[in-house]
N, C-alpha and C positions, 0 to 999 in steps of 0.2 A: 504494499500499499504506500502510496505517496505520502511524503511528510514535509513540513516546512523546516527549513534550515536556515541558520545565519551564516552568511558568506560575505566575503570582501572581494572586490574586483579591482584588479591592478589596471594601469593605463592601457595595456594590451588586451584586456578583457578577459584575462584568466581569473578563475575563482580561487579564493584562498580561504582557509579556515580561520585566520586571525588577521587583524589589521597589520601586525608587525610583519607577517609573511607577505602581505600585499605590498607594503612599503619597501621591503627588502627587495622584492622583484622589481619594483619601479627603479630603485636606486641602481640595481645590478643592470638594468636596461640602460640607464643613463651612462654608466661607467663603461659599458661595452666589455670587451674581452680583457681580463687581467690575468696574466700568467699563461701558461701553455694550455691551449684549447679552451681558455676561459674558465679553467678550474678554480681559480681564486675569486672570481667576481662575487659569487653569492656570499663568501665569507667576508670579503672586504665590505660589501653592502651591509651585512649584519653587524660588523664592527662600527660602521658609520652610524647606524641606528642606535647602537648601544652606547656610543660616545657622543651622542647628539649634543648634550649640554656643553661639553668641553669644545666641540667643533663650533657650535653657535657662538660661544664666548670668544673663540679665536677670530671668527668672522666679525663679530662686533668690535673687537679690539682693532682689527685691521681697518674697518670702516672708519672708526674714530681717529686712528692715526692718519689715514688718508685724507679725511676732511679737515684735519687740523692743520694742514699745510706742512706737516713733517716730511722731511726728505726720506723717501723709501729707496733703499739702495739694493742692488743685487750683490751676490756673493763676490763677483769679480771686482766690485768697487771697494770691498772691505779693506783691502790693503792700502788703497789710495787714502781712505779716510783715516786709517790708523797712522799713517806716516804724517798726516797734517795734525794730528792730536799730539804727537810727540814734540 
């Protein structure tokens, strides 16, 4: 006999039994293939969801630094900035 179930749909239209599973699938799709044959993608996506608070804080910090007019340098500029400080 048919019964009603609760399911969650990811962006591709696949059904999942939990919201976390649907979000992990969406993040994995955004990331694309990570590792040989894409075997790491789901694990990386699950870690992103698990570490969400820390990742969101890092992005908030980045946005604040970027909007404050602070100079953002890449690693190759690090040595140039260190020599000016000395």
